[in-house]
C-alpha positions as CSV (number, residue, x, y, z in Angstrom):
1,X,23.8,4.8,16.1
2,X,22.4,4.4,19.7
3,X,25.0,4.5,22.4
4,X,23.6,2.8,25.5
5,X,26.5,4.1,27.6
6,X,26.1,7.8,26.6
7,X,25.1,10.4,29.2
8,X,22.0,11.3,27.2
9,X,19.0,9.1,27.9
10,X,17.9,6.6,25.3
11,X,14.7,8.6,24.9
12,X,16.6,11.8,24.1
13,X,19.0,9.9,21.7
14,X,16.0,8.3,19.9
15,X,14.3,11.7,19.6
16,X,17.4,13.3,18.2
17,X,17.8,10.5,15.6
18,X,14.1,10.5,14.8
19,X,13.6,6.8,15.5
20,X,10.9,5.1,17.6
21,X,11.7,4.8,21.3
22,X,10.3,1.3,21.2
23,X,12.8,0.3,18.6
24,X,15.7,1.3,20.9
25,X,14.6,-1.2,23.6
26,X,13.7,-4.0,21.2
27,X,16.1,-6.9,20.6
28,X,15.2,-8.3,17.2
29,X,15.2,-12.0,16.6
30,X,17.1,-13.0,13.4
31,X,14.9,-13.9,10.4
32,X,16.2,-16.5,8.0
33,X,17.2,-15.5,4.5
34,X,14.5,-17.9,3.2
35,X,11.8,-16.2,5.3
36,X,12.9,-12.8,4.2
37,X,12.6,-13.8,0.6
38,X,9.2,-15.3,1.3
39,X,8.0,-12.2,3.2
40,X,9.0,-10.0,0.3
41,X,7.0,-12.1,-2.2
42,X,4.0,-12.2,0.2
43,X,4.2,-8.4,0.3
44,X,4.2,-8.2,-3.5
45,X,1.3,-10.6,-3.8
46,X,-0.7,-8.8,-1.1
47,X,-0.4,-5.5,-3.1
48,X,-1.6,-7.3,-6.3
49,X,-4.3,-9.4,-4.6
50,X,-5.3,-7.6,-1.4
51,X,-8.3,-9.9,-1.0
52,X,-6.1,-13.0,-0.7
53,X,-5.9,-14.6,2.8
54,X,-3.3,-17.1,4.0
55,X,-5.0,-20.0,2.1
56,X,-5.0,-18.3,-1.2
57,X,-1.5,-16.8,-0.7
58,X,-0.2,-20.3,0.1
59,X,-1.7,-21.6,-3.2
60,X,-0.1,-18.8,-5.2
61,X,3.2,-19.4,-3.6
62,X,3.0,-23.2,-4.2
63,X,2.3,-22.4,-7.8
64,X,5.5,-20.4,-8.0
65,X,7.6,-23.2,-6.6
66,X,7.7,-22.2,-2.9
67,X,7.4,-25.0,-0.4
68,X,5.4,-23.4,2.5
69,X,2.6,-24.4,4.7
70,X,-0.5,-22.3,5.4
71,X,0.3,-21.8,9.1
72,X,3.7,-20.5,8.2
73,X,2.2,-18.1,5.7
74,X,-0.2,-16.9,8.4
75,X,2.6,-16.4,10.8
76,X,4.6,-14.3,8.4
77,X,1.5,-12.2,7.5
78,X,1.1,-11.5,11.2
79,X,4.7,-10.5,11.5
80,X,4.4,-8.2,8.5
81,X,1.2,-6.6,9.9
82,X,-0.9,-7.5,6.8
83,X,-4.3,-9.3,6.4
84,X,-6.7,-9.9,3.6
85,X,-8.8,-6.8,3.2
86,X,-12.5,-7.7,2.9
87,X,-15.4,-6.9,5.1
88,X,-16.2,-9.5,7.7
89,X,-19.2,-9.2,10.1
90,X,-18.9,-9.1,13.9
91,X,-15.1,-9.0,13.9
92,X,-14.5,-5.6,15.4
93,X,-13.1,-6.7,18.7
94,X,-10.7,-4.2,20.3
95,X,-7.7,-5.3,22.4
96,X,-8.4,-5.2,26.2
97,X,-8.9,-1.6,27.2
98,X,-9.0,-0.3,23.6
99,X,-12.0,1.5,22.2
100,X,-13.2,1.2,18.6
101,X,-14.4,4.5,17.2
102,X,-17.2,4.7,14.5
103,X,-16.4,5.3,10.9
104,X,-17.3,9.0,10.2
105,X,-16.5,9.4,6.5
106,X,-19.4,7.6,4.8
107,X,-20.9,10.0,2.1
108,X,-18.7,12.9,3.4
109,X,-17.5,15.0,0.5
110,X,-13.8,15.8,0.8
111,X,-13.4,19.4,-0.4
112,X,-10.4,21.0,1.2
113,X,-7.0,20.4,2.8
114,X,-6.8,19.5,6.5
115,X,-10.4,18.3,6.5
116,X,-9.5,14.6,6.8
117,X,-6.2,13.0,7.6
118,X,-5.5,9.3,7.4
119,X,-2.7,7.0,8.8
120,X,-1.6,3.5,8.1
121,X,1.5,1.2,8.5
122,X,3.1,-0.9,5.8
123,X,6.0,-3.5,5.6
124,X,9.2,-2.4,3.9
125,X,11.7,-5.2,2.9
126,X,15.4,-4.5,3.0
127,X,18.4,-6.6,1.8
128,X,18.8,-8.3,5.2
129,X,15.7,-7.5,7.2
130,X,12.7,-5.3,7.2
131,X,11.2,-2.2,8.8
132,X,7.7,-0.7,9.1
133,X,6.7,2.6,7.6
134,X,3.9,4.7,9.1
135,X,2.6,7.8,7.3
136,X,0.0,10.5,7.8
137,X,-1.6,11.8,4.6
138,X,-4.1,14.5,3.8
139,X,-7.0,12.9,2.0
140,X,-7.9,15.9,-0.2
141,X,-4.4,16.5,-1.6
142,X,-2.8,13.0,-1.0
143,X,0.1,14.9,0.5
144,X,2.3,12.9,2.9
145,X,2.4,15.1,6.0
146,X,4.8,13.1,8.1
147,X,6.2,9.6,8.4
148,X,8.4,7.4,10.5
149,X,10.2,4.1,10.3
150,X,10.4,1.5,13.1
151,X,11.7,-2.1,13.5
152,X,8.7,-2.9,15.7
153,X,4.9,-2.5,15.5
154,X,4.6,-0.6,18.8
155,X,2.5,2.6,18.9
156,X,5.4,4.9,19.6
157,X,6.5,5.7,16.0
158,X,2.9,6.3,15.0
159,X,2.4,8.8,17.8
160,X,5.6,10.6,16.9
161,X,4.5,10.9,13.2
162,X,1.1,12.3,14.3
163,X,2.7,14.8,16.7
164,X,5.0,16.0,14.0
165,X,2.1,16.5,11.5
166,X,0.2,18.4,14.1
167,X,3.1,20.7,14.8
168,X,3.9,21.3,11.1
169,X,0.5,21.5,9.6
170,X,-2.1,22.4,12.2
171,X,-4.9,19.8,12.7
172,X,-7.7,18.1,10.7
173,X,-11.3,17.9,11.5
174,X,-11.3,14.1,11.3
175,X,-8.4,11.6,11.6
176,X,-9.1,8.2,10.1
177,X,-7.2,4.9,10.7
178,X,-7.9,1.2,10.7
179,X,-8.5,-0.8,13.9
180,X,-4.9,-1.8,14.4
181,X,-3.8,-2.0,18.0
182,X,-1.4,0.9,17.5
183,X,-4.3,3.2,16.5
184,X,-6.8,2.0,19.2
185,X,-4.2,2.3,22.0
186,X,-5.1,4.8,24.6
187,X,-1.8,6.6,24.1
188,X,-2.5,7.2,20.4
189,X,-6.1,8.2,20.7
190,X,-5.4,10.6,23.5
191,X,-3.1,12.6,21.3
192,X,-6.0,13.1,18.9
193,X,-8.6,13.8,21.7
194,X,-6.3,16.3,23.3
195,X,-6.1,18.2,20.0
196,X,-9.9,18.2,19.6
197,X,-9.9,16.0,16.5
198,X,-12.8,13.6,15.7
199,X,-11.5,10.0,15.5
200,X,-12.7,7.7,12.7
201,X,-11.9,4.1,12.2
202,X,-12.5,1.8,9.3
203,X,-14.6,-1.3,9.4
204,X,-12.2,-4.2,10.1
205,X,-10.6,-5.3,6.9
206,X,-12.6,-2.8,4.8
207,X,-10.0,-1.6,2.2
208,X,-12.4,0.9,0.7
209,X,-12.3,3.0,3.8
210,X,-8.6,3.9,3.6
211,X,-8.1,3.4,-0.1
212,X,-6.0,6.5,-0.7
213,X,-3.2,5.4,1.7
214,X,-3.4,1.9,0.2
215,X,-2.7,3.5,-3.2
216,X,0.2,5.4,-1.6
217,X,1.8,2.1,-0.4
218,X,1.4,0.6,-3.9
219,X,3.1,3.7,-5.4
220,X,6.0,3.8,-2.9
221,X,6.8,0.1,-3.3
222,X,6.7,-0.1,-7.1
223,X,8.4,3.2,-7.7
224,X,11.0,3.1,-4.9
225,X,11.2,0.1,-2.5
226,X,11.1,-2.8,-4.9
227,X,13.8,-1.2,-7.1
228,X,16.3,-1.2,-4.3
229,X,17.7,-3.4,-1.6
230,X,18.4,-1.1,1.4
231,X,21.4,-2.3,3.4
232,X,20.3,-0.9,6.7
233,X,17.7,1.4,8.4
234,X,19.5,4.7,7.8
235,X,19.8,3.9,4.1
236,X,16.1,3.0,3.9
237,X,15.2,6.2,5.8
238,X,17.4,8.4,3.4
239,X,16.0,6.8,0.3
240,X,12.4,6.9,1.4
241,X,12.8,10.5,2.5
242,X,14.2,11.5,-0.9
243,X,11.3,9.7,-2.7
244,X,8.6,11.2,-0.5
245,X,10.0,14.7,-1.3
246,X,9.6,13.8,-5.0
247,X,6.2,12.4,-4.4
248,X,4.9,15.5,-2.7
249,X,6.6,18.1,-4.9
250,X,7.0,16.7,-8.4
251,X,4.9,13.7,-9.0
252,X,1.6,14.7,-10.7
253,X,-1.6,12.8,-9.9
254,X,-4.4,12.2,-12.3
255,X,-6.9,12.3,-9.5
256,X,-5.7,15.8,-8.7
257,X,-6.1,17.1,-12.3
258,X,-2.4,16.5,-12.8
259,X,-1.4,18.6,-9.8
260,X,1.3,17.5,-7.4
261,X,0.2,16.9,-3.7
262,X,2.0,20.1,-2.7
263,X,0.1,22.1,-5.3
264,X,-3.2,20.7,-4.2
265,X,-2.4,21.2,-0.5
266,X,-0.9,24.6,-0.5
267,X,-2.6,26.3,-3.5
268,X,-5.8,24.6,-4.5
269,X,-6.3,27.1,-7.4
270,X,-9.3,25.1,-8.8
271,X,-11.9,23.0,-7.1
272,X,-11.2,19.3,-7.4
273,X,-14.0,16.8,-7.6
274,X,-14.9,15.4,-4.1
275,X,-12.8,12.4,-3.1
276,X,-15.5,10.6,-1.3
C-alpha cells in the first residue's frame, strides 16, 4: 500500500490513503498466535467487566483454562491500551510536559448537537493482528463524526480524526477525552486550543465521565468486530466504515427516543432529555 521508493513523500502517501503517519514509520514486532487469542479474550472480558484489573482478569482467564501469569496479563493490557475503569485518588500524573485539564462536564445539561464532543481509542482484533480505532462522537446525538485506524498508539491518527471532524462539522463548545498520553500531548491539545474549544478531561479511570463512547465501543464490537476476522487493515477499515454508516444513518437508539444519530444530529425535531 505504501511505496517507500515512490516520488511522493511518505507523509503525502499516508494522507492520501487516510492512515496515520506514525503507522508508516512503525515496524511492528510479531505477536504470537497464542497472545493474539489471549488479547481478544481480554478485550471481551474488559467489555463485560470494565472494573477488572490484571489480577481479576488473570483469575477469570485461569478459570477458563488459560495458563497465564498476572504480569503477562498486565503487559498485554498495556499493549492493548486498556485498564480497569474505576476512580483512584491522586493518580492524575501527566507525562513530562503534558498538562491535565479539568473535567468540565459535571452537572452540565447536554441539550444540542455540537455542544460537547468526546474522543477515545479502542483495541480492534483481526485474524492475524490488531489495530486501534479512534473516534470522535457528538454527545447529544451519539453520532460518530470522524474516525481513524492505526497500528500504533501515537497521537497522529487522533489528531487527523479531530481535524477531519472540525472541517466537516464545525466545532463544539467543549471537547472531552480521558487522560491518555495521546490526548494530553501538546500537538493534540494545540489543535483544540487553536480552534477556541474548551478542553475537558476525565478523572483517571473514571468510566462514567466518558460513558457514551464506552457504549459505542461495546456496540461496535458485539455487532461488527466480534462477528468477523479481518484479514488485514484495509479490510478492517472497509468493514468498520460500512458499519459506522449503518450506525449513524439506520440504527435507532432508545436513548434518542428511537431516532438514529443522524436524525438527532441534523434534525432534532423534538427535545431529547438531557444526557448529563
